[in-house]
C-alpha positions in Angstrom: -8.8 -138.3 43.3 -9.0 -136.1 40.2 -11.9 -136.2 37.3 -13.0 -134.7 34.3 -16.2 -134.6 32.8 -16.4 -133.4 29.0 -19.4 -132.4 27.4 -19.2 -129.5 24.9 -22.0 -129.8 22.9 -25.3 -127.8 23.3 -27.2 -126.7 26.3 -29.6 -129.9 26.6 -26.3 -132.0 26.3 -24.3 -130.2 29.0 -27.1 -130.6 31.3 -27.8 -134.3 30.7 -24.6 -135.1 31.6 -24.5 -133.5 34.8 -25.9 -137.0 36.0 -22.4 -138.0 35.9 -21.2 -135.5 38.2 -24.3 -136.9 40.3 -23.0 -140.1 40.4 -19.7 -139.5 40.2 -19.6 -137.5 43.5 -21.8 -140.0 45.3 -19.0 -142.9 44.6 -16.0 -140.5 45.4 -17.3 -137.8 47.9 -13.8 -136.6 48.5 -12.4 -136.5 44.7 -12.2 -133.1 43.0 -14.5 -133.0 40.1 -13.8 -130.8 37.1 -16.3 -130.4 34.2 -15.4 -128.9 30.9 -18.5 -126.9 28.8 -18.4 -124.5 25.6 -18.7 -121.1 26.1 -22.0 -119.7 26.7 -23.3 -122.4 28.8 -20.9 -122.2 31.9 -23.6 -120.2 34.0 -26.0 -123.0 34.2 -23.0 -124.5 36.6 -21.6 -121.9 38.5 -23.4 -122.8 41.7 -23.1 -126.3 41.1 -21.8 -128.2 44.7 -20.2 -130.8 43.4 -17.6 -129.1 40.9 -14.0 -128.0 41.8 -13.5 -126.4 38.8 -15.5 -125.4 35.6 -13.5 -125.4 32.6 -14.9 -123.5 29.7 -13.8 -123.7 25.9 -14.5 -120.8 23.4 -15.5 -122.8 19.9 -16.7 -119.1 18.7 -13.2 -117.5 18.4 -9.6 -118.9 17.6 -11.6 -122.5 18.0 -8.1 -124.3 17.1 -6.0 -122.1 19.3 -8.5 -122.3 22.5 -8.9 -126.1 21.7 -4.8 -126.5 22.0 -4.6 -124.4 24.9 -7.5 -126.4 26.5 -5.4 -129.6 25.9 -2.9 -127.6 27.6 -4.8 -127.1 30.7 -5.9 -130.6 31.1 -2.9 -132.4 30.5 -1.1 -130.1 33.0 -4.0 -130.3 35.2 -3.0 -134.7 35.7 -6.5 -135.9 35.9 -6.6 -139.8 36.9 -10.1 -140.3 34.9 -11.3 -137.9 31.7 -14.6 -139.2 30.9 -15.7 -137.7 27.6 -19.5 -137.8 27.4 -19.2 -135.7 23.8 -18.6 -137.2 20.6 -17.2 -135.1 18.0 -13.0 -135.4 17.1 -12.1 -132.1 19.3 -13.2 -133.8 22.4 -11.7 -137.1 21.5 -8.5 -135.2 21.3 -8.8 -133.6 24.3 -9.3 -137.2 26.1 -6.7 -138.6 24.2 -3.9 -136.5 24.8 -5.0 -135.8 28.7 -2.4 -137.5 30.0 -4.7 -139.2 32.5 -4.1 -142.7 33.3 -8.0 -144.0 32.7 -9.5 -142.4 29.3 -13.2 -143.0 28.8 -15.6 -142.5 25.9 -17.8 -143.0 22.8 -16.1 -144.8 20.2 -17.5 -142.3 17.6 -14.1 -140.3 16.6 -11.3 -142.1 15.2 -9.0 -140.4 18.0 -10.9 -143.0 20.5 -8.2 -145.5 19.5 -6.2 -143.7 22.1 -8.9 -144.4 24.9 -8.6 -146.4 27.5 -12.0 -147.7 27.2 -14.3 -146.8 24.5 -18.2 -147.5 24.5 -20.7 -147.9 21.3 -23.4 -145.0 21.5 -26.5 -146.5 20.0 -29.8 -144.0 19.0 -32.9 -145.7 18.9 -32.8 -148.7 21.1 -35.1 -147.3 23.7 -32.1 -145.9 26.3 -32.1 -142.6 27.4 -29.2 -140.3 26.6 -28.5 -140.3 30.6 -27.8 -144.4 30.6 -25.5 -144.0 27.4 -23.6 -141.7 29.4 -23.6 -143.9 32.6 -22.4 -146.9 30.6 -18.9 -144.6 30.4 -18.7 -145.1 34.5 -20.5 -148.1 35.4 -17.2 -150.2 36.0 -16.2 -147.6 38.3 -19.5 -146.5 39.9 -22.8 -149.0 39.8 -25.2 -149.7 37.8 -27.9 -147.2 38.9 -28.2 -144.2 36.7 -28.9 -140.7 38.3 -30.6 -138.1 37.0 -29.1 -135.0 35.8 -29.9 -131.6 38.2 -29.2 -128.3 38.2 -28.6 -126.1 41.4 -29.7 -122.2 40.9 -28.5 -120.0 44.0 -30.6 -118.3 46.7 -30.5 -115.2 44.6 -32.2 -116.9 41.4 -34.9 -118.0 43.4 -35.4 -114.9 45.4 -35.3 -113.0 41.8 -38.3 -115.4 40.3 -40.3 -114.6 43.7 -40.0 -110.9 43.1 -41.1 -111.7 39.3 -44.0 -113.5 40.4 -45.2 -111.2 43.1 -44.8 -108.5 41.1 -47.2 -109.9 38.6 -49.7 -111.5 41.2 -49.7 -110.1 44.4 -51.5 -113.4 45.8 -49.8 -116.5 44.6 -51.7 -118.2 41.8 -50.9 -121.6 39.6 -48.9 -120.7 36.7 -47.8 -122.5 33.9 -44.9 -122.1 31.4 -43.9 -122.1 27.9 -40.9 -122.5 25.8 -42.3 -122.1 22.0 -39.1 -122.0 20.3 -36.3 -124.0 18.8 -32.8 -123.8 16.7 -34.7 -125.9 14.3 -37.7 -125.3 12.8 -38.9 -129.2 12.2 -38.6 -129.2 16.1 -40.9 -126.2 17.1 -44.4 -126.3 17.2 -46.0 -123.5 15.7 -47.0 -119.9 16.8 -50.6 -120.6 15.6 -50.8 -123.6 17.5 -49.5 -122.3 20.8 -51.9 -119.6 20.6 -54.5 -121.9 19.7 -53.8 -123.8 23.1 -53.7 -120.7 25.5 -56.9 -119.6 24.4 -58.6 -123.0 24.7 -57.8 -123.1 28.2 -60.6 -123.1 30.8 -58.9 -120.7 33.2 -57.8 -117.9 30.7 -56.5 -115.9 33.2 -53.9 -118.3 34.9 -50.7 -116.8 33.9 -48.4 -118.0 31.0 -44.7 -117.3 31.1 -43.0 -117.7 27.7 -39.4 -118.7 28.0 -36.6 -118.4 25.4 -33.2 -116.4 24.7 -33.5 -113.0 23.4 -33.5 -114.5 19.8 -36.9 -115.8 20.5 -38.4 -112.2 21.8 -39.8 -111.7 18.4 -41.8 -114.9 18.5 -42.6 -114.4 21.8 -44.1 -110.9 21.2 -46.2 -112.4 18.4 -47.8 -115.4 20.7 -48.8 -112.4 23.8 -50.1 -109.8 21.1 -52.6 -112.5 19.7 -53.6 -113.9 23.0 -55.4 -110.2 23.9 -57.8 -111.9 26.8 -55.2 -114.1 28.2 -52.2 -113.3 30.9 -49.2 -113.9 29.0 -45.5 -112.8 30.0 -42.8 -112.6 27.6 -39.7 -113.6 29.9 -37.2 -114.0 26.4 -34.0 -112.3 27.6 -35.5 -111.1 30.4 -34.1 -114.0 33.4 -31.1 -116.2 33.0 -31.0 -120.0 32.4 -31.0 -121.0 36.0 -33.7 -118.5 36.8 -35.3 -120.1 34.1 -35.0 -123.4 36.2 -36.6 -121.8 39.3 -39.3 -120.7 37.4 -40.2 -123.8 35.4 -39.9 -125.8 38.8 -42.6 -123.9 40.3 -45.1 -124.2 37.6 -48.1 -126.3 37.5 -46.8 -127.6 33.9 -44.4 -126.5 31.6 -44.8 -126.9 27.8 -42.0 -127.7 25.9 -40.5 -128.5 22.5 -38.0 -131.7 22.1 -35.2 -128.6 23.2 -33.0 -127.4 25.8 -35.6 -126.4 28.4 -37.3 -130.0 28.2 -33.8 -130.9 29.8 -33.8 -127.9 32.4 -37.3 -129.5 33.4 -35.8 -133.2 34.0 -33.1 -131.6 35.7 -35.6 -129.8 38.1 -38.2 -132.8 38.1 -40.3 -130.1 37.2 -44.2 -131.4 35.8 -43.2 -131.6 31.8 -45.4 -131.7 28.6 -42.9 -132.8 25.7 -44.0 -131.9 21.9 -42.1 -134.3 19.6 -42.2 -133.4 16.0 -39.7 -134.5 13.4 -37.9 -135.7 16.7 -39.1 -139.5 18.5 -38.4 -139.7 22.1 -37.0 -143.3 21.3 -33.6 -141.2 20.4 -32.8 -140.8 24.1 -34.0 -137.5 24.7 -37.5 -137.5 26.3 -38.6 -136.2 29.9 -37.0 -137.8 33.1 -39.8 -135.6 35.4 -41.8 -137.6 37.6 -44.7 -135.7 36.2 -44.0 -136.0 32.4 -46.4 -136.4 29.0 -45.5 -137.0 25.6 -47.3 -135.4 23.1 -46.8 -136.3 19.1 -48.8 -136.7 15.6 -51.7 -139.4 15.8 -51.1 -140.2 12.2 -48.9 -142.7 10.5 -46.1 -140.5 8.4 -43.9 -142.5 6.9 -41.2 -139.5 7.1 -41.4 -139.4 10.9 -38.5 -139.2 12.2 -36.4 -137.0 9.6 -33.7 -136.8 11.1 -31.9 -136.8 14.7 -31.5 -133.0 15.4 -34.4 -131.4 12.8 -33.8 -129.2 9.9 -34.5 -125.6 8.9 -37.6 -126.6 6.9 -39.9 -129.8 6.3 -37.8 -131.7 3.6 -41.3 -133.0 2.7 -42.6 -129.4 2.7 -46.0 -130.0 4.4 -44.7 -130.4 8.3 -47.6 -132.5 9.1 -45.9 -134.2 12.0 -46.8 -130.4 13.5 -50.0 -129.2 11.8 -51.8 -132.4 12.5 -51.6 -132.3 16.2 -54.5 -130.8 17.8 -54.1 -128.5 20.6 -56.8 -130.7 22.8 -54.5 -132.9 23.1 -52.2 -130.5 25.5 -55.2 -129.6 27.6 
């Protein structure tokens, strides 16, 4: 049996869809399972033990040409099942014209009429995204929803081990903070992170700041504003899978409603997730055994203001962030 799972959205979505890989492998251990992701996300899955092949679609250059080439590659592979966890027209096109006997996906696109099975994707009804994805394969597996999971390599683990020993010769607890987000209204303000770091009882407990190279300036601002604390800026210095290893070993990880939250879930790492303009009932909350959710205690008529966030607060006051007391993170 040959199966293809499609999730060409952003990092967090691609991580959450790995729960499908877990389920399908355990239901069909001899099956060849392929995974299609967008270019930029492929490094997360380079060591995944259940994947036969990782397909990568480059959306940044010659998007349409690459889409048509990918469609041809998929059709040539002769999959038995194509399972599409993405909801946009492009992935619906790949699914519809895959030639697979079984084509499962959500009903969001007009091209879903060409699926053999299509399912609603309802946000706000209490279902987690992993449960919504599970609906796609329930009839060919079972009712149990698996967790997403990443598989860092031994080399990833060794690099983080060396990093920890470099910063502290004797093992000691540490925390991680991922302070940034693509969306302004999902990002806990830098001043709040600085205040929180300074309030901790053990000010010398190392704090590792995680993010992409684009987050380096923000994290340097935090480092420079915490002279009495041990704060280490890791932005752009370690890979996503190496970050996953660092997150796994932390006594707590502090994140926004963004990709590091889902990395923590995939590693079953302790996590405190801060929701500002969005809300957990959208279905993207933490899945770790040890997890906490922080939100404002104020009753705001404008929260939530959107599913994904905005570049600026639509009301221009950002009360969903500014009214959160940093004591609640302690």
